[in-house]
C-alpha positions as CSV (number, residue, x, y, z in Angstrom):
1,X,-152.8,120.7,7.7
2,X,-149.1,121.4,7.3
3,X,-146.4,119.5,9.1
4,X,-143.7,122.3,9.7
5,X,-140.1,121.4,9.3
6,X,-138.4,124.3,11.4
7,X,-135.0,123.6,9.9
8,X,-136.3,125.1,6.7
9,X,-136.3,128.5,8.1
10,X,-133.0,130.5,8.5
11,X,-134.6,132.3,11.2
12,X,-134.4,129.2,13.5
13,X,-130.7,130.2,13.9
14,X,-131.5,133.9,14.6
15,X,-133.9,132.9,17.2
16,X,-132.2,130.2,18.9
17,X,-130.8,132.2,21.8
18,X,-134.0,133.9,22.4
19,X,-136.0,130.5,22.2
20,X,-133.7,129.1,24.7
21,X,-134.0,131.9,27.1
22,X,-137.8,131.8,27.0
23,X,-138.1,128.1,27.4
24,X,-135.7,128.0,30.2
25,X,-138.2,130.3,32.1
26,X,-141.4,129.0,30.9
27,X,-140.7,125.1,31.5
28,X,-140.3,125.7,35.1
29,X,-144.1,126.3,34.8
30,X,-143.8,129.6,36.7
31,X,-141.9,132.8,37.1
32,X,-139.2,133.2,39.7
33,X,-140.4,134.2,43.1
34,X,-139.2,137.6,42.5
35,X,-141.9,137.8,39.7
36,X,-144.6,137.4,42.4
37,X,-143.5,140.0,44.8
38,X,-141.7,142.9,42.7
39,X,-144.7,144.2,40.9
40,X,-146.9,144.6,44.1
41,X,-146.8,148.3,43.8
42,X,-149.1,148.2,40.9
43,X,-152.1,147.4,43.0
44,X,-152.0,151.0,44.5
45,X,-150.3,152.9,41.6
46,X,-152.7,155.7,40.9
47,X,-152.1,155.3,37.2
48,X,-154.4,152.2,37.2
49,X,-157.5,153.8,38.8
50,X,-159.7,154.8,35.9
51,X,-161.5,158.2,36.2
52,X,-165.1,158.1,37.3
53,X,-167.1,158.5,35.3
54,X,-165.2,157.5,32.2
55,X,-164.6,160.1,29.7
56,X,-166.7,160.1,26.6
57,X,-165.1,158.7,23.6
58,X,-165.0,155.7,21.5
59,X,-163.3,152.1,22.1
60,X,-159.6,152.5,21.5
61,X,-159.5,156.1,22.6
62,X,-156.6,157.0,24.9
63,X,-157.7,158.2,28.5
64,X,-154.1,158.6,29.7
65,X,-150.5,157.6,28.4
66,X,-147.1,158.3,30.2
67,X,-143.6,157.2,29.7
68,X,-142.4,154.4,31.8
69,X,-139.3,152.6,32.2
70,X,-139.0,148.8,31.1
71,X,-136.3,146.6,32.8
72,X,-135.0,143.1,32.1
73,X,-134.2,142.3,35.7
74,X,-135.7,142.8,39.2
75,X,-132.6,144.8,40.2
76,X,-133.4,147.3,37.5
77,X,-129.5,147.0,36.0
78,X,-130.7,146.1,32.4
79,X,-132.9,147.9,30.2
80,X,-133.9,147.2,26.5
81,X,-133.3,149.8,23.9
82,X,-136.8,150.8,23.4
83,X,-139.1,153.8,24.2
84,X,-142.3,152.7,26.3
85,X,-145.3,154.0,27.4
86,X,-148.1,152.7,29.5
87,X,-151.5,153.4,28.3
88,X,-155.2,153.5,29.5
89,X,-157.8,153.3,26.9
90,X,-161.5,152.7,26.5
91,X,-162.8,149.4,25.5
92,X,-165.9,147.3,26.1
93,X,-166.4,144.5,28.6
94,X,-167.5,141.0,28.0
95,X,-171.2,142.2,28.3
96,X,-170.8,145.4,26.1
97,X,-170.1,147.9,29.0
98,X,-167.7,150.7,28.6
99,X,-164.5,149.9,30.6
100,X,-160.9,151.3,31.0
101,X,-158.1,148.8,30.0
102,X,-154.3,149.5,30.4
103,X,-151.4,148.2,28.4
104,X,-147.7,149.0,27.4
105,X,-146.5,150.3,24.0
106,X,-142.8,149.5,23.1
107,X,-141.1,151.0,20.3
108,X,-137.5,150.3,19.2
109,X,-135.2,153.2,19.2
110,X,-133.5,151.8,16.1
111,X,-134.9,152.8,12.8
112,X,-137.1,150.3,10.8
113,X,-135.3,148.9,8.1
114,X,-137.9,146.8,6.3
115,X,-140.4,147.6,3.8
116,X,-143.0,150.3,4.1
117,X,-143.8,151.7,7.6
118,X,-142.8,150.0,10.9
119,X,-145.3,147.3,11.6
120,X,-147.3,147.3,14.9
121,X,-147.7,144.0,16.7
122,X,-150.6,143.6,19.2
123,X,-149.2,140.9,21.5
124,X,-151.2,138.8,23.8
125,X,-149.4,137.1,26.8
126,X,-150.1,133.9,28.2
127,X,-151.5,133.3,31.9
128,X,-149.9,135.7,34.3
129,X,-152.4,135.3,37.1
130,X,-155.5,137.3,38.0
131,X,-154.0,139.6,40.7
132,X,-153.3,143.2,39.6
133,X,-149.7,143.0,40.6
134,X,-149.3,140.2,37.8
135,X,-150.4,142.7,34.9
136,X,-147.8,142.8,32.0
137,X,-147.4,146.5,32.3
138,X,-146.5,146.1,36.0
139,X,-144.0,143.4,35.3
140,X,-142.3,145.2,32.5
141,X,-141.5,147.9,34.9
142,X,-140.6,145.5,37.8
143,X,-138.1,143.8,35.6
144,X,-140.1,140.4,36.1
145,X,-141.7,140.1,32.8
146,X,-140.8,136.5,31.8
147,X,-142.3,136.8,28.3
148,X,-140.0,139.6,27.5
149,X,-137.7,137.0,25.6
150,X,-140.7,136.2,23.2
151,X,-141.6,140.0,22.8
152,X,-138.0,140.8,22.0
153,X,-138.0,138.4,19.0
154,X,-140.2,141.3,17.4
155,X,-138.4,144.3,18.8
156,X,-135.1,142.9,17.3
157,X,-136.4,143.1,14.1
158,X,-137.9,146.4,14.4
159,X,-141.5,146.1,15.2
160,X,-143.4,148.2,17.5
161,X,-145.4,146.1,20.1
162,X,-148.4,146.7,22.1
163,X,-149.2,144.3,25.1
164,X,-152.6,144.6,26.7
165,X,-153.1,144.0,30.5
166,X,-156.5,142.6,29.5
167,X,-159.7,143.8,31.2
168,X,-159.6,143.9,35.0
169,X,-162.6,144.4,37.4
170,X,-162.3,148.0,38.1
171,X,-159.0,148.2,36.1
172,X,-157.0,147.8,39.3
173,X,-159.0,144.8,40.4
174,X,-158.5,141.1,39.4
175,X,-158.2,140.0,35.8
176,X,-161.2,139.0,33.7
177,X,-159.6,135.7,32.4
178,X,-160.3,134.1,29.2
179,X,-163.4,135.9,28.4
180,X,-163.2,135.5,24.6
181,X,-165.2,138.8,23.9
182,X,-163.5,141.1,26.5
183,X,-160.0,139.6,25.5
184,X,-160.6,140.2,21.8
185,X,-161.7,143.6,22.2
186,X,-158.9,144.5,24.5
187,X,-156.4,143.4,22.0
188,X,-158.2,145.4,19.2
189,X,-158.7,148.5,21.4
190,X,-155.1,148.3,22.5
191,X,-154.0,148.5,18.8
192,X,-156.1,151.4,18.3
193,X,-154.9,153.1,21.5
194,X,-151.2,152.6,20.3
195,X,-151.9,154.8,17.2
196,X,-152.8,157.6,19.5
197,X,-149.9,157.7,21.9
198,X,-148.3,161.1,21.3
199,X,-144.6,161.1,20.4
200,X,-144.6,157.1,19.7
201,X,-144.3,157.7,15.9
202,X,-147.0,155.0,15.6
203,X,-150.2,156.0,13.8
204,X,-152.9,154.8,11.4
205,X,-150.2,154.1,8.6
206,X,-148.5,151.4,10.7
207,X,-149.7,147.9,9.5
208,X,-151.0,145.8,12.2
209,X,-150.4,142.1,13.1
210,X,-151.8,140.2,16.2
211,X,-150.2,137.3,17.9
212,X,-150.5,135.3,21.1
213,X,-150.3,131.6,22.5
214,X,-152.2,129.8,25.1
215,X,-154.4,132.3,26.9
216,X,-152.7,134.9,24.4
217,X,-153.9,132.5,21.6
218,X,-157.4,132.7,22.9
219,X,-157.4,136.5,23.0
220,X,-155.4,136.6,19.3
221,X,-158.0,134.2,17.9
222,X,-160.9,136.3,19.5
223,X,-159.6,139.3,18.0
224,X,-159.2,137.7,14.5
225,X,-162.8,136.8,14.5
226,X,-164.2,139.9,16.1
227,X,-162.2,142.5,14.0
228,X,-164.5,142.5,11.0
229,X,-167.6,143.8,13.0
230,X,-165.9,145.3,16.1
231,X,-162.8,147.1,14.5
232,X,-163.0,147.2,10.7
233,X,-161.2,150.6,10.8
234,X,-157.8,148.7,11.8
235,X,-155.4,147.8,8.9
236,X,-155.1,144.2,10.1
237,X,-153.0,142.2,8.1
238,X,-152.8,138.8,9.6
239,X,-152.9,137.0,12.9
240,X,-151.0,134.2,14.4
241,X,-152.5,132.1,17.3
242,X,-151.3,129.0,18.9
243,X,-152.4,126.5,21.7
244,X,-155.8,128.2,21.5
245,X,-158.3,127.0,24.2
246,X,-161.3,128.0,22.0
247,X,-163.1,125.5,23.7
248,X,-163.1,126.2,27.6
249,X,-165.3,123.1,28.8
250,X,-162.7,120.8,26.8
251,X,-159.8,122.8,28.1
252,X,-161.2,122.7,31.9
253,X,-161.5,118.8,31.5
254,X,-158.0,118.6,30.3
255,X,-156.5,120.6,33.2
256,X,-158.5,119.0,35.9
257,X,-156.3,116.9,38.2
258,X,-153.1,118.2,36.4
259,X,-150.4,120.8,36.8
260,X,-152.7,123.7,35.6
261,X,-155.7,122.8,37.8
262,X,-155.6,126.2,39.4
263,X,-156.9,127.8,36.1
264,X,-160.3,126.1,37.0
265,X,-161.0,128.5,40.0
266,X,-159.5,131.3,37.8
267,X,-162.0,130.7,35.2
268,X,-165.0,130.3,37.7
269,X,-164.2,133.3,39.4
270,X,-163.9,135.4,36.2
271,X,-167.2,134.2,34.7
272,X,-169.0,134.8,38.0
273,X,-167.6,138.3,38.2
274,X,-168.7,139.2,34.6
275,X,-172.2,137.3,34.6
276,X,-174.4,138.3,37.5
277,X,-176.6,135.1,37.2
278,X,-173.6,132.9,37.8
279,X,-173.4,132.2,41.4
280,X,-171.1,130.0,43.5
281,X,-173.8,128.2,45.2
282,X,-172.8,124.9,43.5
283,X,-169.3,125.1,44.9
284,X,-168.4,124.0,48.3
285,X,-166.5,126.0,50.8
286,X,-163.1,124.8,49.5
287,X,-164.2,126.0,46.0
288,X,-165.4,129.3,47.2
289,X,-162.0,130.0,49.0
290,X,-160.1,128.8,45.9
291,X,-162.0,131.3,43.7
292,X,-161.4,134.0,46.2
293,X,-157.8,133.0,46.7
294,X,-156.7,133.0,43.0
295,X,-157.9,136.5,42.4
296,X,-154.9,138.2,44.2
297,X,-152.3,135.7,43.0
298,X,-149.9,135.4,40.1
299,X,-149.9,132.2,38.0
300,X,-146.8,130.5,40.0
301,X,-148.5,130.8,43.3
302,X,-151.9,129.6,41.9
303,X,-150.1,126.7,40.0
304,X,-148.1,125.6,43.1
305,X,-150.9,125.7,45.3
306,X,-153.7,123.8,43.1
307,X,-151.5,121.6,40.9
308,X,-153.0,118.2,40.5
309,X,-156.1,119.1,42.6
310,X,-159.4,117.9,41.2
311,X,-162.7,119.9,40.6
312,X,-164.3,117.2,43.0
313,X,-162.8,118.9,45.8
314,X,-164.2,122.3,44.8
315,X,-167.8,121.3,43.9
316,X,-170.9,120.4,46.2
317,X,-171.4,116.7,46.0
318,X,-168.0,116.0,44.6
319,X,-168.9,116.6,40.9
320,X,-166.4,116.8,38.4
321,X,-166.3,120.2,36.2
322,X,-168.1,118.4,33.3
323,X,-170.9,117.0,35.7
324,X,-171.2,120.5,37.4
325,X,-171.8,122.1,33.8
326,X,-174.2,119.2,33.0
327,X,-176.3,120.1,36.0
328,X,-176.0,123.9,35.8
329,X,-177.3,125.2,32.5
330,X,-176.6,128.9,33.2
331,X,-173.0,128.0,33.7
332,X,-172.9,125.8,30.6
333,X,-174.5,128.5,28.5
334,X,-171.9,131.0,29.6
335,X,-169.0,128.6,29.1
336,X,-170.2,127.8,25.6
337,X,-170.5,131.4,24.7
338,X,-166.8,131.8,25.2
339,X,-166.0,129.1,22.3
340,X,-164.2,130.6,19.4
341,X,-164.9,129.6,15.8
342,X,-168.5,131.2,15.2
343,X,-167.3,134.2,13.5
344,X,-165.3,134.4,10.2
345,X,-161.8,136.2,10.3
346,X,-161.3,138.5,7.7
347,X,-157.6,138.3,7.4
348,X,-155.3,135.4,7.0
349,X,-154.6,133.4,10.2
350,X,-152.0,130.9,11.2
351,X,-153.1,128.6,13.8
352,X,-150.5,126.0,15.2
353,X,-150.8,123.4,18.0
354,X,-148.8,120.6,19.5
355,X,-150.1,117.2,18.8
356,X,-149.3,116.0,22.3
357,X,-150.6,119.1,24.2
358,X,-152.1,117.9,27.5
359,X,-153.8,121.0,28.5
360,X,-155.3,122.3,25.4
361,X,-156.4,119.2,23.4
362,X,-155.1,119.1,19.8
363,X,-158.8,118.4,18.7
364,X,-159.7,121.8,20.1
365,X,-157.2,123.6,18.0
366,X,-158.0,121.4,14.9
367,X,-161.7,122.2,15.4
368,X,-161.1,125.9,15.4
369,X,-159.2,125.6,12.2
370,X,-162.1,123.6,10.7
371,X,-164.8,125.8,12.0
372,X,-163.2,128.8,10.5
373,X,-162.3,127.1,7.1
374,X,-166.0,126.1,6.7
375,X,-167.0,129.7,6.8
376,X,-164.5,130.6,3.9
377,X,-161.8,131.9,6.1
378,X,-157.9,131.7,4.9
379,X,-156.6,129.5,7.6
380,X,-153.0,127.8,7.7
381,X,-153.1,125.0,10.4
382,X,-149.7,123.5,11.3
383,X,-149.2,120.6,13.5
384,X,-146.1,119.9,15.7
385,X,-146.5,116.2,16.1
386,X,-144.2,115.5,18.9
387,X,-144.7,118.8,20.8
388,X,-146.7,119.3,23.9
389,X,-147.8,122.8,25.4
390,X,-144.7,124.6,25.7
391,X,-143.0,122.7,22.9
392,X,-145.7,123.9,20.6
393,X,-144.7,127.5,21.5
394,X,-141.0,126.8,21.1
395,X,-141.1,125.2,17.8
396,X,-143.5,127.7,16.2
397,X,-141.4,131.0,16.8
398,X,-139.5,130.8,13.6
399,X,-142.7,129.9,11.4
400,X,-144.7,132.7,13.2
401,X,-142.1,135.4,12.5
402,X,-141.4,134.6,9.0
403,X,-145.2,134.1,8.2
404,X,-146.3,137.4,10.0
405,X,-143.4,139.4,8.3
406,X,-144.6,138.1,4.9
407,X,-148.2,138.9,5.4
408,X,-147.5,142.2,7.0
409,X,-144.6,143.6,4.9
410,X,-144.5,141.4,1.8
411,X,-141.2,140.0,2.6
412,X,-140.3,137.1,4.9
413,X,-136.9,138.4,5.2
414,X,-135.7,139.1,8.8
415,X,-133.7,142.3,9.1
416,X,-132.3,143.4,12.5
417,X,-133.2,146.8,13.7
418,X,-130.2,149.2,13.8
C-alpha cells in the first residue's frame, strides 16, 4: 500500500484549475437543475432507438455513428476544440444477451505531441442517474455534462476519450446500474467501437487505457478483470479505478440512511430488470414506488428525494437491506455475483481509495486489491488517509494521469496538446 504525496507531482499544478472546477460542481452532490431538464430530448431522439432485429456482428462492432456537437454550457455558447461522434455499438448484457449500447468519442483537433500513437482512454462516468435523459452522450450535447472537467484533463494532453452510456433497457430505457458484467463489457466494447468510427483517426494502433471513479470505478475495475477473457484483442495497457464499489452489499449498507440512499432503489430496480427471478414482492408500496420513480430521474433528483431515508421504509416488515438479503437467497446470490475481484486482470492496475469514504467503505477497496494480488495481478493501491469519497477523486487526479501516461506511452511527462 502506498501513501501518495500529491506535491511530488508537477502535474498537480497543471491540473489545479480543472480540479477546482470539477470539485465545485461535484461537492454540491448533484448537477445544477439545468442538467436535469436540458437533455430530455434524448429520450425521443431516434438515434438511441436500436434497429430491430440487431444487425449481425461481433461485440464492439459499430451499428451507427454520427457527428455530434459538444457544449460546455446549457446556452451552447462554448464548445471544446474536439471532434465528437455519438456511437451505437454491439455489446453483451449482464446475462450474455446481444444488446446495443451508445457512447461518445471525443478526439482533440490538436495533434498528438507525445510518444507513439495518440492514446485512447475508455472513460467511465460516475452516477448520472437511471433516466435516459441523464446519459453522458445526451449531456455532452446539452452542455450539462458536469464530468467534462475531469474528461478535459485528458483531452488537454491530446488523448482521445470514449465515454460509454452504459447499457440501458432497450437502449432508450433506464440505465442498467452497477451490473459489473454489463458495465465492464460496455467499457471494453466501447473501446472496440471507437476504433471503428470512420474519420476519427482512431484505430487498432492507438494504445488503450481505462479509468473511472465510483460507479465509473466499478465499470473500470470490471473491465480490467474481464478483458483477458472477453476482449483479449484490445491493446489495453493499464487501468486506473478509484472508490470502487466492488462489493454491492457492503456499499448498500454504507449508503443506507445517508445522502446517497437513493442509489438503493436504483440498484434494486436494475437488478430486477436484468434477472427475471428477482421480484419486488419483498418491497412494500413505498419501495416499489421508489424503484419505479428513480428509473426516470437523474442523480440530483434521486439524491434530493431519497437522501437520508432508510431501507426499512422500502421493505415489507421494515427490514434493513442486510436483513432483506439474509432472507432472500435469490437476491443475495445476484448481489454477490456483482462482486469484483474474482478474475485476474492482465494489465497493471492502479486502485485508489479515501480512507474516510463514508459510502464506499475503505475495506471494500482494500479487499479488491488483496483479491487481485492473491491471483498474481500487478496492483498498485494508494490510500488517501484524510480523504472521503469526493476527496479521494480530487486528490488522485495528478497520480492517475502521470501513472497512466507512464504505463501507456512510456513517459509520465505531461505534454499539452496543440
